[in-house]
Residue frames as qw, qx, qy, qz and C-alpha x, y, z in Angstrom:
[[0.695, -0.246, -0.386, 0.555, -12.53, -10.64, -19.85],
 [0.120, -0.964, -0.099, -0.215, -12.48, -7.53, -17.70],
 [0.511, 0.357, -0.413, 0.664, -9.42, -5.75, -16.45],
 [0.546, -0.709, -0.414, 0.168, -9.42, -5.28, -12.71],
 [0.108, 0.852, -0.189, 0.476, -8.27, -1.89, -11.47],
 [0.345, 0.280, -0.674, 0.590, -5.79, -1.61, -8.63],
 [0.369, -0.234, 0.394, -0.809, -8.48, -0.42, -6.24],
 [0.867, -0.043, -0.177, -0.463, -10.80, -3.30, -7.16],
 [0.721, 0.210, -0.625, 0.214, -7.95, -5.74, -6.61],
 [0.110, 0.256, -0.626, 0.728, -7.22, -4.31, -3.14],
 [0.591, -0.164, 0.200, -0.764, -10.89, -4.24, -2.14],
 [0.877, 0.045, -0.408, -0.249, -11.20, -7.88, -3.20],
 [0.504, 0.213, -0.702, 0.456, -8.28, -8.79, -0.90],
 [0.220, -0.209, 0.485, -0.820, -9.97, -7.00, 2.01],
 [0.765, -0.053, -0.051, -0.639, -13.30, -8.73, 1.28],
 [0.820, 0.115, -0.560, -0.017, -11.66, -12.16, 1.08],
 [0.339, 0.230, -0.677, 0.612, -9.74, -11.57, 4.31],
 [0.050, 0.282, 0.661, -0.694, -12.52, -10.04, 6.40],
 [0.030, 0.437, 0.727, 0.529, -15.86, -10.17, 4.52],
 [0.222, -0.793, -0.561, 0.079, -17.78, -8.18, 7.15],
 [0.343, -0.558, -0.028, 0.755, -15.39, -5.19, 7.12],
 [0.444, 0.848, 0.284, 0.055, -16.56, -2.38, 4.82],
 [0.511, -0.381, 0.253, 0.728, -13.69, -0.71, 2.98],
 [0.449, 0.846, 0.278, 0.064, -13.44, 2.11, 0.50],
 [0.592, 0.058, 0.107, 0.797, -10.90, 4.30, -1.26],
 [0.042, 0.972, 0.210, -0.100, -10.65, 8.06, -1.03],
 [0.172, 0.926, -0.334, -0.045, -7.92, 9.91, -2.95],
 [0.620, 0.476, -0.615, 0.104, -5.89, 6.74, -3.34],
 [0.089, -0.334, 0.780, -0.522, -6.00, 5.79, 0.35],
 [0.548, -0.269, -0.765, -0.207, -7.83, 2.69, 1.55],
 [0.299, -0.339, 0.445, -0.773, -10.03, 3.25, 4.62],
 [0.644, -0.277, -0.677, -0.223, -11.71, 0.67, 6.82],
 [0.383, -0.503, 0.426, -0.647, -13.01, 0.41, 10.37],
 [0.872, -0.122, -0.457, -0.126, -12.69, -2.82, 12.34],
 [0.765, -0.628, 0.129, 0.057, -11.10, -4.49, 15.34],
 [0.082, -0.794, 0.578, 0.170, -7.31, -4.45, 15.59],
 [0.589, -0.156, 0.785, 0.106, -7.08, -8.21, 15.08],
 [0.657, 0.608, 0.446, 0.008, -9.04, -7.93, 11.83],
 [0.242, 0.943, -0.191, -0.124, -6.88, -5.03, 10.69],
 [0.369, -0.591, 0.693, 0.186, -3.73, -7.05, 11.34],
 [0.666, 0.181, 0.711, 0.135, -5.00, -9.83, 9.05],
 [0.499, 0.835, 0.231, -0.015, -5.97, -7.36, 6.33],
 [0.005, -0.916, 0.373, 0.147, -2.66, -5.51, 6.59],
 [0.551, -0.362, 0.726, 0.196, -0.68, -8.76, 6.50],
 [0.666, 0.415, 0.601, 0.149, -2.40, -9.88, 3.30],
 [0.340, 0.939, 0.050, -0.029, -1.93, -6.47, 1.70],
 [0.261, -0.782, 0.529, 0.203, 1.77, -6.47, 2.63],
 [0.626, -0.079, 0.739, 0.235, 2.22, -9.87, 1.00],
 [0.576, 0.656, 0.478, 0.099, 0.32, -8.86, -2.11],
 [0.249, 0.964, -0.019, 0.096, 2.13, -5.54, -2.51],
 [0.781, 0.235, -0.272, 0.511, 5.64, -6.79, -1.62],
 [0.523, -0.417, -0.358, 0.651, 5.81, -4.67, 1.53],
 [0.158, 0.193, 0.151, 0.957, 4.97, -1.36, -0.16],
 [0.381, -0.675, -0.535, -0.337, 2.14, -0.56, 2.26],
 [0.145, 0.151, -0.490, 0.846, 1.87, 1.96, 5.09],
 [0.384, -0.615, -0.662, -0.190, -0.90, 2.00, 7.68],
 [0.081, 0.126, -0.400, 0.904, -2.04, 4.65, 10.13],
 [0.057, -0.597, -0.763, 0.240, -5.05, 5.57, 12.21],
 [0.059, -0.248, -0.167, -0.952, -7.31, 8.44, 11.21],
 [0.610, -0.294, 0.115, -0.727, -9.83, 8.87, 13.97],
 [0.732, -0.163, 0.599, -0.281, -11.32, 5.42, 14.45],
 [0.869, 0.479, 0.026, -0.118, -10.49, 4.24, 10.92],
 [0.672, -0.298, 0.463, 0.496, -7.43, 2.56, 9.54],
 [0.452, 0.837, -0.122, -0.283, -5.89, 4.35, 6.58],
 [0.787, -0.126, 0.478, 0.369, -3.68, 2.35, 4.22],
 [0.320, 0.840, -0.252, -0.360, -1.42, 4.00, 1.67],
 [0.919, 0.183, 0.256, 0.237, 0.36, 2.18, -1.12],
 [0.208, -0.811, 0.345, 0.425, 3.92, 3.30, -1.72],
 [0.763, 0.624, -0.158, -0.068, 5.43, 3.14, -5.19],
 [0.882, -0.140, 0.114, 0.435, 8.65, 1.29, -5.71],
 [0.106, -0.877, 0.214, 0.417, 11.55, 3.73, -5.84],
 [0.802, 0.577, -0.071, 0.137, 13.35, 3.79, -9.17],
 [0.764, -0.247, 0.038, 0.595, 17.10, 3.42, -9.07],
 [0.127, 0.990, 0.029, -0.049, 18.58, 6.89, -9.14],
 [0.749, 0.110, 0.023, 0.653, 21.92, 7.93, -10.52],
 [0.101, -0.984, -0.070, 0.130, 23.36, 11.18, -9.28],
 [0.714, 0.355, -0.049, 0.601, 26.41, 12.91, -10.66],
 [0.380, -0.808, -0.090, 0.440, 28.62, 15.52, -9.13],
 [0.496, 0.840, -0.021, 0.220, 30.13, 18.30, -11.19],
 [0.275, -0.870, 0.402, -0.073, 32.88, 18.71, -8.60],
 [0.554, -0.386, 0.730, 0.101, 34.31, 15.25, -9.17],
 [0.371, 0.412, -0.658, -0.510, 35.15, 13.03, -12.13],
 [0.077, -0.039, -0.996, 0.011, 33.04, 10.07, -11.01],
 [0.546, -0.295, -0.351, -0.701, 29.42, 9.04, -10.77],
 [0.310, -0.151, 0.766, -0.542, 27.60, 7.88, -7.64],
 [0.526, -0.137, -0.709, -0.450, 25.36, 4.86, -8.09],
 [0.477, -0.254, 0.535, -0.649, 22.78, 4.13, -5.44],
 [0.245, 0.005, -0.958, -0.150, 21.66, 0.56, -4.87]]
């Protein structure tokens, strides 16, 4: 059994959604060139797979998709006060 990398997993989603659209990764960003309607289908499937942690933009004539990490819950304290702030 082989372990699929994140990039392989994402490229497989793109290929299943729009088989004729070539896609590749560069520095952690997914790039592909296609019609807007095809991009909408790809983006929708990526959003579902990644629980909404996806951002898309245009770079020239290509779509660039970045995957955003889930923010960890942060606890900040203040030395001026006797209480702790908890962010949700």
